[in-house]
C-alpha positions in Angstrom: 0.0 0.0 0.0 1.3 3.4 -0.9 2.1 5.6 2.1 1.1 9.2 2.3 4.1 11.5 2.8 2.5 12.7 6.0 2.8 9.2 7.4 6.5 9.3 6.8 7.4 12.6 8.5 9.2 10.8 11.3 11.8 8.8 9.3 13.4 6.9 12.1 15.2 4.5 9.8 16.6 7.4 7.8 17.9 9.0 11.0 19.4 5.7 12.1 21.1 5.4 8.7 22.6 8.9 8.8 23.9 8.1 12.3 25.5 4.9 11.0 27.2 6.9 8.1 28.6 9.4 10.8 29.9 6.4 12.8 31.6 5.0 9.7 33.4 8.4 9.1 34.5 8.8 12.7 35.3 5.2 13.6 36.1 3.0 10.6 39.8 3.3 9.4 38.8 2.7 5.7 35.8 5.1 5.6 37.7 7.8 7.4 40.3 7.9 4.6 37.8 8.3 1.8 37.4 11.5 -0.2 34.9 12.6 -2.9 37.5 11.6 -5.5 38.2 8.1 -4.1 34.5 7.4 -3.8 33.6 8.6 -7.3 34.1 5.1 -8.9 31.9 3.5 -6.3 29.1 5.9 -6.9 29.2 4.9 -10.6 29.5 1.2 -9.8 26.6 1.2 -7.5 24.5 3.1 -10.0 25.2 0.4 -12.6 24.3 -2.3 -10.1 21.0 -0.6 -9.4 20.3 -0.6 -13.2 21.1 -4.3 -13.4 18.6 -4.9 -10.6 16.0 -2.9 -12.4 16.5 -5.1 -15.5 16.3 -8.2 -13.4 12.9 -7.1 -12.2 13.7 -8.4 -8.7 12.4 -6.0 -6.1 14.6 -7.3 -3.2 17.7 -6.8 -5.4 16.6 -3.3 -6.4 15.9 -2.4 -2.7 19.4 -3.5 -1.8 21.1 -1.7 -4.7 19.2 1.5 -4.1 20.5 1.3 -0.5 24.0 1.1 -1.8 23.5 4.1 -4.0 22.0 6.0 -1.1 25.0 5.1 1.0 27.2 6.8 -1.6 25.1 9.9 -1.5 25.2 10.0 2.3 29.0 9.5 2.4 29.6 12.3 0.0 27.2 14.5 2.0 29.0 13.6 5.3 32.4 14.4 3.8 31.1 17.8 2.6 29.5 18.5 6.1 32.9 17.8 7.7 34.3 20.6 5.5 31.4 22.9 6.3 30.2 22.8 2.6 26.8 21.3 2.9 24.8 18.5 4.6 22.5 15.6 3.6 19.6 17.9 4.6 20.9 20.6 2.3 21.0 18.1 -0.6 17.4 17.0 0.1 16.3 20.6 0.4 18.0 21.6 -2.9 16.6 18.8 -5.0 13.1 19.3 -3.6 13.2 23.0 -4.4 14.5 22.3 -7.9 11.8 19.8 -8.6 9.1 22.3 -7.4 10.5 25.0 -9.7 10.6 22.6 -12.7 7.1 21.3 -12.2 4.9 24.4 -12.3 2.1 22.2 -13.6 2.0 20.6 -10.1 3.0 23.5 -7.8 1.4 26.4 -9.7 -1.5 27.1 -12.0 0.5 26.4 -15.2 -0.8 23.5 -17.3 1.2 21.0 -19.2 -1.0 18.8 -21.4 1.5 16.2 -22.6 5.0 14.7 -22.2 6.4 16.7 -25.1 5.3 20.0 -23.7 6.7 19.0 -20.3 10.1 18.4 -21.8 9.9 21.8 -23.6 9.0 23.5 -20.3 11.8 21.6 -18.4 14.4 22.8 -20.9 13.1 26.4 -20.7 13.2 26.4 -16.9 16.7 24.9 -16.9 17.9 27.7 -19.2 16.1 30.3 -17.0 18.0 29.0 -14.0 21.4 29.2 -15.8 20.9 31.7 -18.7 24.7 31.8 -19.5 24.8 28.0 -19.9 24.5 26.5 -23.4 21.7 24.2 -24.3 23.5 20.9 -24.0 25.8 22.0 -21.2 25.3 20.0 -18.0 24.7 16.7 -19.7 27.2 14.3 -18.2 29.9 13.5 -20.8 30.6 10.3 -19.0 27.3 8.8 -20.0 27.4 5.7 -22.3 27.7 7.1 -25.9 24.3 5.9 -27.0 22.6 7.4 -24.0 24.5 10.6 -24.3 23.5 10.9 -28.0 19.9 10.2 -27.3 19.9 12.7 -24.5 21.4 15.4 -26.7 18.8 15.0 -29.4 16.0 14.8 -26.8 17.1 18.2 -25.4 17.4 19.7 -29.0 14.0 18.3 -29.8 12.5 20.2 -26.8 13.4 23.5 -28.5 12.1 22.4 -31.9 15.3 21.2 -33.5 14.1 17.8 -34.7 12.6 15.9 -37.6 8.8 16.1 -37.6 8.1 12.5 -38.7 9.6 9.1 -38.1 9.9 8.5 -41.8 12.3 11.4 -42.2 14.6 9.9 -39.5 14.5 6.5 -41.4 15.5 8.3 -44.6 18.4 9.9 -42.7 19.5 6.5 -41.4 19.6 5.2 -45.0 21.6 8.2 -46.1 24.2 7.7 -43.3 24.5 4.0 -44.1 25.4 5.0 -47.7 28.0 7.3 -46.3 29.5 4.4 -44.3 29.5 2.2 -47.4 31.3 5.0 -49.4 33.9 5.4 -46.6 34.5 1.6 -46.6 35.0 1.6 -50.4 37.5 4.4 -50.1 39.3 2.4 -47.3 39.7 5.5 -45.1 39.7 4.6 -41.5 39.1 8.1 -40.2 36.2 8.5 -42.5 34.8 5.1 -41.6 35.0 5.9 -37.9 33.3 9.3 -38.5 30.5 7.9 -40.7 29.8 4.9 -38.4 29.6 7.5 -35.5 27.1 9.5 -37.6 25.0 6.4 -38.3 24.9 5.4 -34.6 24.0 9.0 -33.6 21.0 9.2 -36.0 19.9 5.7 -34.9 19.5 7.1 -31.4 17.2 9.7 -32.9 15.2 6.9 -34.6 14.9 5.1 -31.2 13.7 8.3 -29.6 11.1 8.8 -32.3 9.9 5.2 -31.6 9.8 5.9 -27.9 12.6 3.4 -27.3 15.7 3.8 -25.1 18.6 3.2 -27.5 21.0 2.2 -24.7 18.5 -0.3 -23.2 17.7 -1.7 -26.6 21.4 -2.3 -27.5 21.9 -3.9 -24.0 19.1 -6.3 -24.7 20.5 -7.2 -28.1 23.9 -7.8 -26.5 22.4 -10.0 -23.9 20.5 -11.9 -26.6 23.7 -12.4 -28.5 25.5 -13.6 -25.3 22.7 -16.2 -24.6 22.9 -17.5 -28.2 26.7 -17.8 -28.2 26.5 -19.7 -24.9 23.9 -22.0 -26.5 26.3 -22.7 -29.4 29.1 -23.2 -26.9 27.1 -25.8 -25.0 26.1 -27.7 -28.1 29.7 -27.8 -29.4 30.9 -28.9 -25.9 28.5 -31.8 -26.0 30.3 -32.9 -29.1 33.7 -32.4 -27.4 34.4 -29.4 -29.6 35.1 -25.7 -29.1 33.7 -22.9 -31.2 37.2 -22.2 -32.5 37.3 -25.8 -33.9 34.2 -25.2 -36.0 34.0 -24.2 -39.6 32.0 -21.1 -40.6 29.3 -23.4 -42.0 29.1 -25.3 -38.8 28.9 -22.1 -36.7 26.1 -20.7 -39.0 24.1 -23.9 -38.6 24.6 -23.9 -34.8 23.7 -20.2 -34.6 20.5 -20.7 -36.6 19.6 -23.6 -34.3 20.2 -21.4 -31.2 18.0 -18.7 -32.7 15.2 -21.1 -33.2 15.6 -22.5 -29.7 15.5 -19.0 -28.2 12.3 -18.1 -30.2 10.7 -21.3 -29.1 11.4 -20.6 -25.4 10.1 -17.1 -25.8 6.9 -18.3 -27.3 6.4 -20.8 -24.5 6.7 -18.1 -21.8 
């Protein structure tokens, strides 16, 4: 049952958690040595583990991984508090106030009729908060490349810089593929790299126009490939063979069989 926020005003477990974090920083030799810089890799690692838990659809795993992410947030806040910079409470206050500013359709009389208009308003409000900042500035460059590309085009689309119809994006994909073929024919590695990048970039726009997350889509494709390769490996192992021992024809036959098996299992679910 969903709890009303009023029922959670006394967050005893949160208070206990923050006390534990303070204990770690004052009493544990390892935690006392940590800095924002040394913990940065763990923040990223825990975030990816939380994403894995989301994909697994296991709520207990997600609960655990979100706790690990929260620990990183609390540790960074505790370190900052020690330096007199800010506290965990300041972090919570700042994000709450920012969300209120960026959701005027909830906290004021302004109306947003759909998702697209919400994104447009979101971008406008961000620019109002930081008028000197460029449109794409602030998007983390460390994001996976597909995710970064799709985020860039999503932001650009919110200010009207986009194709109007999906068919136009498909046409552009075909154009970029021809550019790749041309670069390959010319055997120019720099050109090949550039054109493949352009092709991948426009594919993220196609994914966005289809309401698909390009990063998640590619991850699913990679996982599907992994499962089929493992199926081929098991089959060859049952014949006392390795994949490297197989001819291209044998591998193609085994791959086709693995695809059929995967589709059959999917149908049965």
